[in-house]
N, C-alpha and C positions, 0 to 999 in steps of 0.2 A: 653416387656422391662419395668422394674420397677425401677424408680429412688430411690436412697437411700440418697444421699447428694450432694448438689451443693455449691461450693465456688466461689464467685465473688470477684476479687481483682482489684480495680481501673478500673472497667468495666462499661461503660455506665454512668448512673447517680450516681453510687455508688463510692464515692471517696476513701473509705477505703476497708477493707476486710469484706465481709458479707457471712454468711453461712445459707443455707436452709436445715434443717434436715427433709427429707420426712419420715424417719422412725418413727418420733414422731406423724405423722398424722395417725389417725385411718382410716380404709377403709370407703369410702363414699365421701360425698361432703366436700370441704373446699373452703374458700373464700380468694382471694388475693385482698385487698382493699387499698385505699389510694387516695390522691388527684390526679387530672389529671396532667400527666407529672412527677409523682413522681418516676416512674420506675417499674410499675407493670408488663408490658409486657416484660421488660428486663430480668425477671426471665426465661421466656421461651426462650428469645433470647440467654441467656447463655447456656441453654441446647442444642439448635440448633447449636450454635457456637462450643461448645465442641465436638459434634458428627460429624459435617460436615464442620466446618470452615466458616459457613454463618449464618446470623441472620434470624429470621422468616420473611417470605415475601420477603427476600433478599432486603429490603429497604436500608440497610446500609452494607457496606463492613466491614469485621472484623477489618481492620486497622483503621476504623473510630470510633471504640468502646472504645478507651482509654478515661477515665474519665477526664473532664475538671477540676475536683477538685483534681486530683492526684498531688503529689509532684514529683520533678525530680527523686527522689530516689525510689518512689513507683513502684512496678512491676505490670504490667497488665497481668492477666491470668484468665482462668476459669478452675476449677477442678470439674469433674462430676463423681460420683460413682453410678453405676447402677447394677441391677441383671438381667441376661438373662439365661433362662433354668436352674435356680438354681445355676449359677456361677456368681461371682462378678468381675466386671471390673472397672478400674479407668482410666479416660482420663484427661490429663493436657495439655491445648493448650493456646498459647499466640500469639497475632498478632505482626506485626512489630511496634515497639515503640521506642522512644528516651528517654534515661536515662542520668543522670549526670555521667561523667567519674569519676573513682576512684582516678585518679591522676591529678594534675594541669598541664597545658601546659606551654610553655616557658614564656608566659606573666603572669604566676602565677594565672590563672583562671581555673575553672572547665568547660570544654566544654561538649557538648551533644554527646553521642555515640548511634548509632542505634543498637537496638536489633532485630535480624531476627526472623521471624515467626517460631514456632516449635510446634510439637505435640508429646506426649508421652503416650503410651498405656500400662497400667499394666495389665498383664494377671492374671487369677485366681490363678496360682501358685506363684505369686509375682514377676515374671520376666518381664522385659521390652521387648515389641515386637521389634525385631531387624531391621525392615524395615525402609526406609526413609519415608518422609511425604506422598508421593503418595501411597506407599505400605501400610502405616498405615491407611490412609483414606479408602482404599479398604477393609482392614481387618475389620474396624468398620462397614462398610455397610454390609459385610458378616455376622458379629455377629448379628446386629440389624435385618437384613432381609429386610430392606427398604432403598431406596435412599432419598434424601432431599425432592423431590416433594411428595413422598408418605408419608413420616413422617409428613410433614407440613399439609397434608390433613387429616391424621388419628389422630394425637396427638394434633393439635392446630387448633381450629375452631374459626376463627375471623369473627365478624359480617359483615364487609365489604366484605369478601371473599364469605361467604355462601349466603349473600343477593344477590351478583352479580350472583352466580350460579342459584338462584331461578328465577331471572328476566331476565336472559340472553336469547338471541335469539338462534335458532337452530345452526346457524353458530358459535356463541361464545361458546356454550357448546361443539361443536365439537373440537374447539381449546383447551379448558380446558381438555377434556377427552383424547385428543391425547398426552398430557404431562403426564397424570396419568396412563392410562391403556395401555397395550401392543397392540395397534391397528395400529401402524405405518406400520406393514408388509402388512396390507390390503390396506393402502394408496399406498404403494410401488407397490402392484399388479395392482391396477387400474391405477396408473400413468404410470407404465411400459406398460400396454396395450394401453393407449392413445398415448404414445410415439412411440410404435411399429406401431400403426395404421397410425400415421402421417408420420412416416418414409417410410412405405410401399406405402402409397398414393403418396408421393413425388417421390419415385422411379418409380412407374407406370406412373405418369404424365411426368417424365423425358423421359421414354421410348416412350410415345405417341408423345411428342414434337420432340424428335430426329427422330422418324419415319416420321412424317410430314415434317420435315426439309429435310430429305434425299429424300423423294418423290418429293419435290419441285425442287431438283437439277437434277432429271432425265430428259434427253433430247432425242428427236428423230432426226435422221439424215435427211437431206432434201429429200432423195430418199426413206424414210421409208414407208412401206405399213401399219404400225401399228399406225400411228399418230392419226387417229380418234378414234381407239379403246382405246388408252392410255388416251385421253381426257375424255372419258366416264367412264373408270374403274380405273384410276390410283390415287385413294384416299385411305387413311388409314381407317380401320374399326375395332371396338372392337369385331366384331363377326367372320368374315371370311376374310382372306387376301391372300388366296392361288391363286385366279384368277389373281390378278394384279402381283403377283410374277412370274407366268408362262409367262405372257405377257412381263414382264421386261426381262426375260431370252431370249425369242424369239427375242426381239429387240437387245440384245447384240450379238446373233448369226448372225443376219442380218448385223450388223455393221462389224463383222469380215469378212463376205463374200465380202462386198464392198471394204474393206481395202485390201484384197488379190489381187483383180483385178487391183486396182490402183498401187500396188507395181510392178506387171508384166509390166504394161505400162511404168512405170518409169524406170525399168531396160532396156527396149528396147531403149528408147530415150537417156538414159545415155551412152549406147554403141555407138550410132551414134555420140553424142557430143564428146565422148572421141576420136573416130577415126578422126573426123574433127579437133580436137585440135592437135592431133599427126601430121596430114598432114601439118597443118599450121606451127607448130613448126619446122618441118624438112625443109620446104621451107625457113623459116626465118634463120635457121642455115646455109643453103647453101649461102645465101646472106651475112651473117656475115663473113664467111670464105673468100669470094671474096673480100670484103672491106678490111679485115685485110691484105691480100697479097699485095694489092695496096699500103697500108700505109707502109708496111715494105720495099718495093722497093724504096719509097721516102726517108726513114730515113737513110739508109745505107751510102750514100755519106757524109751526114752531120756528122755522128759519126766518120768516118775515118779522117776527117779534125780535129776534136777535139783531136784525139789520137796524131797527129803530133804536135799540139800546146802544149800539156801537156808534151811531151818529151823535148822540148826546155826549158820550165820553170824549169824542174828538173835539167838540166845541170847547169843553172845559180845559183840556190840555193845550190847545192853541192859545188861549187867553193867558195862561201862566207862562208860557214860553216867551211871548212878546213882551212881558213885563220884566222878568228876571235876567234873561240871557245877555242884554247889552251892558248891564252893570258889571257882571262878573268878567266879561271880556275886557273892559277897561282896566280893572285891577290886574289882570294877568299880563297885559301889555307893559304896564309900569315895571313890574318885577322882572320881566324878560329883558328890559333895557339895562337894569342894574347887574345882571348876572356876570358879565365879563370882569367887573371890578372884584367880585368874589374870587374868581380864578387867579387874578393878579395877586390878591392878598395871600391866597394859599401857596402860590409859588414863592413869595418872599419868605413865608414862614418855613417852608421846606429848605430854602437856601441857607437861612440862618441856623437851622438845626444841623445841617451838614457842616457848616463853618465851625460851630462849637465842637462838634465831634472831631473834626480834623485838628483843632487846637488841643483837645485832650490827648489825642493819639500822639501828637508831636511832643507834648510835655513828657508823656510816659516813655517814648522812644529815646529821648535825650537822657533820661535817668538810667534806662537799661544799658545804653551804649557805654556810659561812664563806668557802670558796674562791671561789664564784660571786659573792658580795657584793663581794669585793675586785676581781674582774675587771670587773664592771659599773662600779664607781667609776672604774677606769682608762680604760675606753672612753668614758665620759661626758665626762671632761676632754679627751680627744682631739677629740671632735665639737664641743665649744664653740669650740676654736681654729679648726677648719675652717669653721664657720658665719660667723665674723667675716670670712673671706676671700671668701665667696660672696654677700655681701649685695646687690650690684648686678646679679646675673645676670638678673633679670626684665626690667629696662630694656634691657639689651644684647640679650636674645632678641627683643623686639619690633622693634628696629632691624634685626636680621639677617633676620627674616621678611619685612619690607617690601622689603629689597634683593633677596632671593631671588625674590620674586614679580615684581618689575620685570624682572629678568634673564630669567626664564622666559617672560614674555609676549613680550619682544623676540625670543627664540630661536625660539618657535613661529611667529611671523610670518615670520621669515627661512626657516624650514624649509618652510613652505607655499609661499613664493615660489620656493625652490630646486627643489621638486618639479615646478614648471611648466616648468623648463628643457627636460626631455625632450619635453613637449608642443610647445614652440616649435620644437625641432629637428625633430620629426616633421612639423610643419606646413611648415617650409622645404623638407624633402625631398619632401613630397607636392605642394607648389606647383610645384616645379621639374619633377617628373614630369608634372603636369597641363599645364603650359605646353608641354613637349616634345610631349606627345600632341596638343595643340591645333594646334601647328605642322605636325605630320605629317598630321593630318586635313585641314587647309587645303590642304596640298600635294597630297594625294590627291584632294580635291574639284576643284582646278584641273585636275589631270590627267584626271579623269573628264569634266569639262565640255568640255575641249578634244577629247577623244575623241568625245563625243556630237556636237559641232558638226561634226567632220570626217566622221563617219558619216552625219549628216543631209544634209550637202552632197552626198556621194557618192550618197545615196539619191535626192535630187532630180535629180541629173544622170543617174542610171541610169533614172529614170522618163521623162525627156525623150528619152533614147536609145531606149528601147523604143518610144515614140510615133513617133519619127522613122523607125525601121526599118519601120514599117507604112505609111508614106506611099508613094503611087504617083504617078508623073509624070502630070499631067493631071487628077488628082482633087483636090478642094479639101482644104486642111489644116483639121482640126477646131478649131484654135486661131485662125489668122489668115485662113483662107479662100482663100489663094493657090493657084493651080493649078500653079505652077512651083516646084520645090524644088531650087535650085542646089547647096546644101551640106547633105547628110544627115549626121546625127550618127553618128560612127564607133561600132562595137560595142565596149562596155567589156569589159575582161578579168574584173573581179570584179563579181558581181551583189549589190547591197545590197537586202535585202527589209525589210518592215515589222517583222518579229520582231527583227532586229538593231538597228533604231532603237529599238524599245521596250525592249530589253534594256539598251542604252547609256543610255537615259533613266532606267531604274530604278536602274542603278548610280550615275548622277549624283545622283539624289534620295537614295539611301542614303548617299552621301558627304556630301551637304548636311546630312542629319540627324545624321551623326556629328560634323560641324563644330559644329552647334548644341548637341549634348550636351556636347562638349568645352568650348564656351564657357560653358555653364551650370555645368559642374564647376569651371572656373577661377573663375567668379564666386562660387560657393558657398564655395570654399576661401578666397577673398579675404575674404569676409564673416566666416568663422570665424576667420581670422588677425587681423582687426581686433578682433573681440570678445576673442580671447585676449590680444592686446597691451594692449587697454584694461584688462582685468582685472589684468594683471601690473603695469602702471604705477600703477593705482589702489592696489594693495597696497604698492607701493614708495614711494608719495608721502610717507609719514611717516617713512621710514627713511633716505633719502639725498637730497641736494640734486642738482638737474639730472638726475633719473632718465631723462627723455626724451632728453637729450643723450647720456648714457652708453649708452642703448639703441641710438641711431642710430650712435654711434661703435664699437659692438661691445664696449665695456668693461663692460657692465652686469652680466653674470653673474660676471665676475671680482670686481667690487665686492661682489655679493651673497655670494659665497663668502668673501671677506675679512671682511665684517661678520659672517657666520654663525660663522666660526672664532673671531673675537674675542668674540662674544656667548657662545659655548659655554664659553670659558675663564673669562669673568667669572661665568657661572652656576655652574660647578664650584667656583670659589674661594668664592663666596657660600654655596654649599651646605655646604662644609666648615666655614666659620665658623659658619654657623647650627647645624650638628649639634654642634659643640664647645660652643657656648653653651647649646644645649638640654640637653645632658648635664649641664652644670654646674648649670643651674636645677633639673633633676630631682633632682640630688644634694642641693641645698639644701633642697628640700621633703622629701625622704626623711630627711635628718638631723634636721629639726625633729620629725618623728614619732618617730624613734628616741630623741631626748633625753627626750621625755615618757615613752616606754616604760621607759627606763633608770631614771628617777626612781621610777616606780611599782614596778618590779621590785626595786630596792634596798631599799625600805621593806618589801616583802613578805618578802624573804629575811632581813632583820634579825629580824622577828617570828617567822618560822619557826625560826630558830636557837635562840632562847630557849625555845620550846616543846619542841624536841627534847632539850635539856639536862635539862629537868624530867622528861620521859618516861624518859630513861636512868637516872636515880637511882631512880625508882619500880620499874622492871623488875629492877634488880639486887637489891633487897631481896626481891622476890617469888621470885626464882630460888633464893636461899639457903634459904628456908623450905620449898619444895617438895622439894628434894633431901634434907633431913633426914627428912621424913615417909616418903619412898619407901624409905629404907634400913631403917626399922623394920618395914614390911610385908613386905619380901623375906625377913627372917629367920624368918618363921612358916611358909613354904611347904615341901612335901616335895620338889618338883622345882625346878630353877632357872628353868624356863620352862613356859608353857602348852603349847607344842609337844611337850615331852617327856612331859607328863602325858597329852595326847591320844593320843600314839603308844602308850603303855602301855594305855590304854582300848581302842584299836582292836585291839590284839593279843589282849586278853582276849575281845573280842567275836567275833573270828574263830575262836578256839579253841572257844568255846561253840557257835558255829554249826556247826563241823565235827562236833562230837559229835552234835548234833541231826540234821544231814544224814545222817550215817552210819547212825543208827538208823532214820530214815525210809526210806532207800534199801533197807536189809535187809528191812523190812516189805513194801515195795512189790515187791521181787524175789520174795519167797515167794508173795505174792498173785498175781503175774503167772504164775508157773509152775503154780500150782494151777488157775488159770482155763484155761490152755492145755490141761492134761490133761483137764479136764471137756469142753472144746469139741471136742477130737479124738474122745472117746468118743461124743458126740452126733452128730457129722458122719458117723462110720462107720455108724451105724444108718440115717441118712437115705439114704446112698448105696446100701445094700442094697435098699431099697424102690424107688429110682429106676432101678436096674439092671434089675429085673423089668419095669417099664413101658417102658423103652427097647427091650428085646428084642421086645415085642409090636408097638410102632409101626414098627420096622424091617421086620418081616415084611409088614405091611400096605402100606407105601410101596413095597416091591419089587414086589408084585403089581400095583399101579396103574401103575407105570412100564412093566412088560412089556405091559400091556393097551394103553397109548397107542402104544407102538412098533408093535405089531401093527396097530392101527387106521390108523396113518400109512403103513403099507407098508414099515417099516424092519425089518431082521433083528434078532433079540433081542441078538446080540453087537455091534451097532453102538455105537461109542464116542461119548461126548459131544463130543469134538473135531470129529468129522465133522459132527455136527448143528450145532455152533456155526459151522463154516466155511460150511455151506449157508445158515445164517441171515444171516451177514455178506454173502454174495453177494446174497441177496434184498433185504437192507436197502440195499445200494449201488444196486441197480437202482431201488428205490423213491425213494431220495434224488435220483438223476439225473432221473427222470421228474417228481418234485415240483418240482425247480429249473426244468426246462424249462417246466412248466405255469405256475408262478408268473411267470416272465419273460414268457411269451406273454400271460398274463392282464393283467399291468400294461401291456404294450405295447398290447394291444387297447383297454384302458380309456383310455389317453392318446390313442391315435389316434382313437377315437370322439369324444373331447372336442375334439381339434384340427380334425377334419373337419366338425364340427357346423355352423359358420358360414363355412367356407372358400369355398364357391362365391359366397355373397352378398358377402363381402369382396372377391373378385376383381372382381365387377361394379362395386362402389363405387370400387375403385382405377382401373379403366379410365376411368370418368367423371371422377374427380378429376384423373387424369393429363392428359386432354384439356383440361380447364379450365386447369390449371396451365401447359400449353404455350402456350395462347392468351394468358393473362395475362402470361407472361414472355417472349413473342416468340420461341418456340422451335418454331413450326410449320414443317415442311419446305416449302421452296419459297416462303416468304413473308419479307418484310423483318423484321429482328430489332428490332421495336418493341414494348415492353412496355406494360402498362396505364398506368403512371404517365406514361411518355413520350407515349402517345396522348392523355392528358388535358392534359399540358403543351403539346402541339402546338396545342390550341385557343387557349390563351393566346398562344402564339407567333404564330399567324396574326393574332390581334387586334393584337399589337404591330407586326407587319410592315405591316398595313393602316394603322394610325395613323402609323407612320413614313413610309410612302409619300406620305401626304397632305402632309407637309412636305418630303420629299426631292425630289418632282417639281419644286417651285419652286426649291429650293436648288441642284439640278443643272441647271437650265435645260432641263428635259425631256430629259435625256440618258439617265438610267437609273433603275431602280426595284429594290427588294429583293424577293425571291421565296422563299417557303418551299418547299423541294424536295418535289415530289409523291411519293406513295407508290410509284408505278410506277418512279421513277428511283432509289429507295433501294437500297443494296447489300445483299447477303446475309450479309456478314461484319461483325463488330463492332456497336456500338450505333448506331442510326440513328433518324431521325424528326424531329430538330431541326436539320437541315442547312439552310444559307442560300446562295442563289445571287444573282447580279446579272442582271437582264434589261435589255438595251440597247434603248432606244426608237429608236435611230438605225438599227441594222442588223438588228433583230429577232432577236437571238442571246442565248443564256444562257451565262454563264461563272461561274467560282468567285469568291466575294467577296474572296478574297485577291489577286486581280489588280488591285484598285483602287489608284490612286496615293495618295500621302500625303494630299493635299487631299480627294480623293474619299472616302477612308476616314474622315476626320474628319467630313465631312458625313453620310455614311451612319451612322456610329456615333452622332453627335449625334441624328439623326432617330430611330434605333432606341431610344436611351435615353429620348427624350421620349415615344416610343410606349409604352415599358414603364411610364413614370411614369403615362401616361393609364390603362393597364390596371389598374395597382395601385390607383389612386384609385377606379376603378369597383368593384374587388373588395373594397375596404376600406369599403364602405358609402356609395359616392357622395360621398366626402369631397372638399373643394376646397382646394387648396394655393394660398395667396395669394402666396407668395414662393418663388422658385426660384434656386438658385446653380449656376453652371456654371464649373468649374475648368479653366483653360488650354485649349490645343489650337488656338487661332486662329492661332498662328505658322506652321502648315503650309499655310494657305490663301492663294491669290492674292487680288488685290484684288476681283475679280468674285465669287468664292466667298464671301469674307468679307462682302461687301455683302449677298449673298443670305441668308447665315446670320443677319446682324443683322436683316434684314427679317423673316425667319421668327420670330425671337425677339421682335421688336417686336409682331408679330401675336399671338404666344403670350401676351405680357403684357397686351395689350388696354388696357382702361381701369380694370381692377380688380385688377391683379396686378403684383408687382414681380419682375423677373428680374435677378439680380446676376451679372455676369461677373467672375471672378477671373483677371486676366491682366496680364502686363507688356508686351504688344505696344503699341508706341508709337502705331500708327495708330488703335487703338481709343480713345485719349485724345481724338483730334480728332472721332471719330464719335459718342461717347457723352458727353452733357453732364453728367449726374449722376455724381459721383465720390466715392469714399472713398480717400484716399491714405494709405498706410502708410509711415512713415519710420523708419529705424533710427537710434538714437542710442547714446551710451555708456551710458546708463541704461535701455536697452530701447526697444522700438518705441513710436511715437506715432501717433495718428490725426489726419489733416488732412482735414476734409470740405469 
């Protein structure tokens, strides 16, 4: 992928529209330089965002990239044109951002409208790719041949990222490589094996637990001959379980034999008990028949006397009924014929009552209507006078609204300005702390530098002293060749070795890095303060004169507070006036509506009053006529009311019903006693016949019972209680043996099912466990390197080989990187991706963390370039035409920096661009092609 042009509009630190024309760059190195925080890395962020919708390192979301310097009307977008396989593509992408609306709202103001995120891909034929955002993003990845992770590692090498890769542990490198290289499938294999091993182990353990639980439930019957054998052999084994299974089946057969014998004994005793019960029941039945015959002979004379008394009562009641009932019936019929006249009289009374009520309501309604008409007339006259006073309220309301709006806008600007006071005070405090920290770091660096120089001088002197102590008079000096040594170096009290010198050097370099970090922090704070001050003065420009002078003199915030207080008072006064006039205008409009309503209501009430007066006269005449007709009808009735007539009819009806009921009850009573007498006579005859049959059956049942007792070996005088007790004992024995047999049969069936595939599953588990331990690096006595790490190690060795091809030149043949061999890996923790340094000078191997700052940068840069080479190979032999390297050159001395520049120039060759993002001043002289980023009050600008 070769970039051609990049357009940034209101993006990041760029407030306006800036264009980077990569076609003007000649192949080779070019430098992107500028102050810290100016927006150098934002150029690569723009490329990453255009391609993938994300910034480099994913530190900021695309929606956060709208420039703080942009106006409401400025559009935020990135447009990137690049060449891939000889074809030109253009991507235009914008995040979600808020712009000023094109039309004013109801309040006359411009509101903010949200613009949704969009992406547009122009194909080589000039047509727009038709897919939605998701489909377009997939198409871009297909064209480039890399996803965001791979592109970030191949095209953008950041100092923090590749230094982290150099010094990372084996575990950390594993996580990094798993996101870049396609090794997840190997992790899935080893993880799947571990999960299958755990699952199969748990399944086997469940089988063992279930088998032991079932064996614990197995029981022996009290009479069992296998009790001792089961105690000895009835336990679960992982080797052979056939012997106790045979023993368990034999115990079940034994239980079945005992159970059958008990059932036969129970059947015999059940037949004896049944015969005894039958004999006893028939004897009892004979006694019952005898008692019932005696009772019937006693009851018949009493029932015959009751029949005679019931006949006398019937004759008396029939005589009374024939005498009284016809008289009462005649009276009831007369009253029944008069009943409709009572209904007519009640209806006339109801109508008269309703008529009088309507007359009363009409009279009251006419009086109320006249009263309301007078009240509306009075209210209308009052409103007319008030409307004359409120005629100009509309004009005064428009004037008050305009003044309130002006005061509110001024107050909002001052409030935003005052809220920045805390930011400015925090900045002053942070700047003071940063300067103090910088002074302390400089002082510490000077102290460490002096200490290193002193130790180094002592080390040189100590080396000379050691050499002098070995000189012998008459033997040549290895330095000057003299045979005479008049002044030997005295023996020093303290011996300074190379480790002390290296430690002092490392402390000095650490202090130097701390000075550089403190300097960068101060510079960053200074840039932030300048931006904050510029924004504050920009907002204050239209509110006060000489804002810059007041800010420098320290009176600025007092002036802002004074203006804000005054603005708030003006706004409150304007709001009170506006509210008062608004209320008056609303009352004016309401009064106009009410006047119209009063006129309409007054006319309606006048017409209603006239109608009510006419209705009143008509109802009075009708009421007089109905009252006279009702008096004539009342004089013809026997009772004063229908209720009294109905009461008399009900009484007559009850008296007639009582006569009829008494006669019917007397007839029924005679019939009942007559039927009882006949029934008792018939039942006595039946019981005599049944008594003879019961005597014969009792004799026969007794003979059968005695025969069964003799056959069962029981004495004739044996009671049924003894037989029942013996039966309960046999039944309890059968129940216990049945329960034991059922439990053992269920356990046997479950155990046979569990043991069916147990041996084969054990073999499968052993094989699976061996594979899982190998794949997850858990084999005893071997390094803890799993399948994924083993495959990542292949990529890592390729990266180290590619890195060493560049590092040997950058380090002047001093050292190389080396992937630690499997023989030297530890047995604890994760291993396999460890990195060492091989010294070409003294043929020794040391840890990569022992490299100095400059050496670490060269090694990390070479390793990052090596990883980029491997990623390109794995991504389908893609070729990256442009590479960005972010910072890191400040830690190199002049020689190492020249070597690094030479390697990068060779990497660029004749067909590739390599961009270095740095603020190191020496690089400006070494690299001819430059893009300079400059900060301004309106955002960053590009000077190429």
